[in-house]
C-alpha positions in Angstrom: 0.0 0.0 0.0 2.9 2.4 0.8 4.3 1.9 -2.7 0.9 2.6 -4.2 0.5 5.9 -2.3 4.0 6.9 -3.3 3.3 6.3 -6.9 0.1 8.2 -6.7 1.9 11.1 -5.1 4.6 11.1 -7.8 1.8 11.2 -10.4 0.8 14.6 -9.2 4.1 16.5 -9.4 3.9 20.1 -10.4 5.5 21.7 -13.4 5.2 25.5 -13.7 2.6 25.2 -10.9 0.4 23.0 -13.1 -0.3 19.3 -12.3 1.4 16.9 -14.8 -1.3 14.4 -15.7 0.1 11.0 -16.7 -3.2 9.7 -18.0 -2.9 11.7 -21.3 0.8 11.6 -21.9 3.1 9.8 -24.4 6.9 9.7 -24.2 9.6 9.2 -26.9 10.1 10.4 -30.4 8.5 7.5 -32.3 5.3 7.4 -30.2 4.8 11.1 -30.6 5.7 11.0 -34.3 3.2 8.2 -34.9 0.5 10.1 -32.9 1.0 13.1 -35.2 0.7 10.9 -38.3 -2.5 9.4 -36.8 -4.0 12.8 -36.5 -3.9 12.9 -32.7 -4.2 16.5 -31.2 -1.3 17.4 -29.0 -1.8 20.1 -26.4 1.6 20.5 -24.9 5.2 19.2 -25.4 7.9 19.2 -22.7 11.6 19.1 -23.7 14.7 19.3 -21.5 16.6 22.6 -21.6 20.0 22.5 -23.3 22.8 24.9 -24.2 23.7 22.7 -27.1 22.1 22.3 -30.5 19.4 19.6 -30.5 19.8 16.8 -33.0 18.0 17.2 -36.3 15.3 14.6 -35.6 14.3 16.0 -32.2 14.3 19.5 -33.5 12.1 18.6 -36.5 9.7 16.8 -34.2 9.4 19.8 -31.9 8.7 22.1 -34.9 6.1 19.7 -36.2 4.3 19.6 -32.8 4.4 23.4 -32.7 3.1 23.8 -36.2 0.2 21.5 -35.2 -0.7 23.9 -32.4 1.1 22.4 -29.4 2.6 24.6 -26.7 6.3 23.9 -26.3 7.6 24.0 -22.7 11.3 23.8 -21.9 12.1 22.5 -18.4 15.3 21.9 -16.4 16.8 18.5 -17.0 16.3 17.3 -13.4 12.6 18.4 -13.6 12.3 16.6 -16.9 13.8 13.4 -15.6 11.3 13.5 -12.7 8.4 13.9 -15.1 9.4 10.9 -17.3 7.8 7.5 -16.4 10.3 5.5 -18.5 13.9 5.8 -19.5 12.8 5.8 -23.1 11.6 9.3 -23.2 14.3 10.4 -25.7 14.1 14.0 -24.5 10.5 14.7 -25.3 7.1 14.2 -23.6 3.8 15.1 -25.1 0.4 15.7 -23.6 -2.3 14.5 -26.1 -5.9 15.4 -26.2 -8.4 12.7 -25.2 -10.6 14.1 -27.9 -9.9 15.2 -31.5 -10.6 18.9 -32.2 -12.8 19.8 -35.1 -12.5 22.3 -38.0 -15.0 25.0 -36.8 -15.8 26.3 -40.3 -16.4 22.8 -41.8 -18.8 22.2 -38.9 -20.6 25.5 -39.3 -21.0 24.8 -43.0 -22.5 21.4 -42.3 -24.9 22.8 -39.7 -26.1 25.6 -42.1 -26.5 23.1 -44.9 -28.9 21.3 -42.7 -30.9 24.5 -42.2 -29.7 25.1 -38.6 -28.7 28.4 -37.0 -25.6 27.4 -35.0 -25.1 28.3 -31.3 -21.4 28.6 -30.5 -19.6 29.1 -27.1 -16.2 30.9 -27.2 -14.0 30.5 -24.1 -11.6 33.5 -23.8 -8.5 32.1 -22.1 -10.2 30.0 -19.5 -7.7 28.6 -17.1 -9.6 26.1 -14.8 -10.1 22.6 -16.1 -13.1 22.0 -13.8 -14.8 25.1 -15.3 -14.1 23.9 -18.8 -15.5 20.4 -18.0 -18.6 22.0 -16.4 -19.1 24.2 -19.4 -18.9 21.1 -21.7 -21.6 19.4 -19.5 -23.8 22.5 -19.9 -23.2 22.6 -23.6 -24.1 19.0 -24.1 -27.3 19.4 -22.0 -28.3 22.6 -23.8 -27.5 21.4 -27.3 -24.8 23.9 -28.0 -23.3 23.1 -31.4 -19.6 24.0 -30.9 -17.2 25.1 -28.2 -14.2 27.1 -29.3 -10.9 27.7 -27.4 -7.7 29.4 -28.3 -4.4 27.5 -28.9 -2.4 29.7 -26.4 -2.9 30.7 -22.8 -6.0 28.5 -22.3 -7.1 25.3 -20.7 -7.1 22.4 -23.2 -9.2 19.3 -23.6 -7.1 17.1 -21.3 -7.9 14.1 -19.1 -8.8 16.4 -16.1 -11.3 18.2 -18.3 -12.7 15.0 -19.6 -13.3 13.7 -16.1 -14.9 17.0 -15.0 -17.2 16.9 -18.0 -18.6 13.5 -16.8 -18.6 12.2 -20.3 -19.9 15.2 -22.1 -16.6 15.8 -23.8 -17.4 12.8 -26.0 -20.5 14.5 -27.5 -19.6 18.2 -27.7 -17.5 19.3 -30.8 -14.5 21.4 -29.6 -12.4 23.6 -31.9 -9.0 25.1 -31.1 -8.1 28.2 -33.1 -5.0 30.2 -33.4 -6.6 33.6 -32.8 -10.1 34.2 -31.3 -10.4 37.7 -32.7 -9.8 36.4 -36.3 -12.2 33.6 -35.7 -14.9 36.0 -34.6 -14.3 38.4 -37.5 -14.7 35.5 -39.9 -18.0 34.2 -38.4 -19.4 37.8 -38.2 -18.9 37.7 -42.0 -21.2 34.7 -41.9 -24.0 36.6 -40.2 -23.3 35.5 -36.6 -24.3 37.8 -33.8 -21.7 38.0 -31.0 -22.6 38.2 -27.3 -20.1 38.8 -24.5 -20.4 38.5 -20.8 -19.6 41.6 -18.9 -20.1 42.8 -15.3 -20.4 46.5 -15.9 -22.2 48.6 -18.6 -24.0 45.6 -20.0 -27.6 44.7 -20.7 -29.6 42.3 -18.6 -29.1 38.9 -20.2 -32.9 38.2 -20.1 -33.7 41.3 -22.3 -31.6 40.3 -25.3 -32.6 38.6 -28.6 -30.7 35.3 -29.1 -32.3 34.4 -32.4 -30.2 33.5 -35.5 -26.6 32.2 -35.7 -25.0 33.3 -32.4 -21.7 33.0 -30.5 -21.5 33.7 -26.7 -18.1 34.6 -25.3 -17.3 33.5 -21.7 -14.3 35.4 -20.3 -11.3 34.4 -18.2 -12.1 33.6 -14.6 -10.0 36.5 -13.2 -9.8 39.1 -15.9 -13.0 38.5 -17.8 -13.2 39.1 -21.5 -10.3 40.8 -23.3 -10.9 44.3 -24.7 -9.9 42.9 -28.1 -12.9 40.6 -28.1 -15.2 42.9 -26.2 -15.1 45.5 -29.0 -16.2 42.8 -31.5 -19.4 42.0 -29.6 -22.8 43.1 -30.8 -24.2 42.7 -27.3 -22.7 42.8 -23.8 -24.8 41.0 -21.3 -24.7 40.5 -17.5 -26.5 38.7 -14.8 -27.9 41.0 -12.2 -26.4 40.4 -8.7 -28.5 40.9 -5.6 -26.0 39.8 -3.0 -22.7 41.0 -1.8 -20.6 39.5 -4.6 -20.5 41.1 -8.1 -19.7 38.0 -10.3 -20.3 34.3 -10.7 -18.1 31.3 -11.5 -17.5 31.2 -15.2 -19.3 27.9 -15.6 -22.3 29.0 -13.5 -22.6 32.2 -15.5 -22.4 30.3 -18.8 -25.1 27.9 -17.7 -27.6 30.7 -16.8 -27.1 32.6 -20.0 -26.9 29.5 -22.3 -30.2 28.1 -21.1 -31.9 31.5 -21.3 -30.8 31.7 -24.9 -31.9 28.1 -25.6 -35.3 28.6 -24.2 -35.8 31.8 -26.3 -34.5 30.1 -29.5 -37.0 27.3 -29.0 -39.8 29.8 -29.3 
């Protein structure tokens, strides 16, 4: 039993203050290369820091992962060695997504071809995996068509999120885009109305028209929605607060507004 507890403790080491999750990792150049060939989505890649030039194969693999959208993290060699589960890591460890991301524009075209007005959720640099998982549960229950996250500075669809979603991750299409502002500009050109959640200087979420093709932006837990996205919104909405706090958890706020929109759209 003592050994089991030790192993469990080791499996929750911290790297850059984030838990390293062993359930969604692969190690070594060949496994990672094969994962890329198979179309697996890779969220993060850890490599050991070095003052020397990396060999050509490792360098090319890192570049390939980066081009695919992975975040590359360099860590000290002793930290890297502690992260590795096997001696065959070959200097690279990757965190893979338990779910494949979709092409958002292909999905939008498919939905519109079926005569549907899409309902999209956009998560602006969300950081908490439990929030993301909860939002996926809300999205599945409400029938949201697509959830979009940015490639950088955001929580990703990892094993922790999959667990928090209680299975909903299997049914909700998720897209990861390079730039949220560019994505929003493009869907605005396809007649989408953009809604953003805001604490101040916003309209009561119950008094807004949610008909048509719409995208709702949920902001970062601490900073809210970025100014760059805020200025692209057609509507800014808030949830009136009657207590002593002035904001809600991101997932709770998302749930309240999403189901309000869904009920209105049904009518």
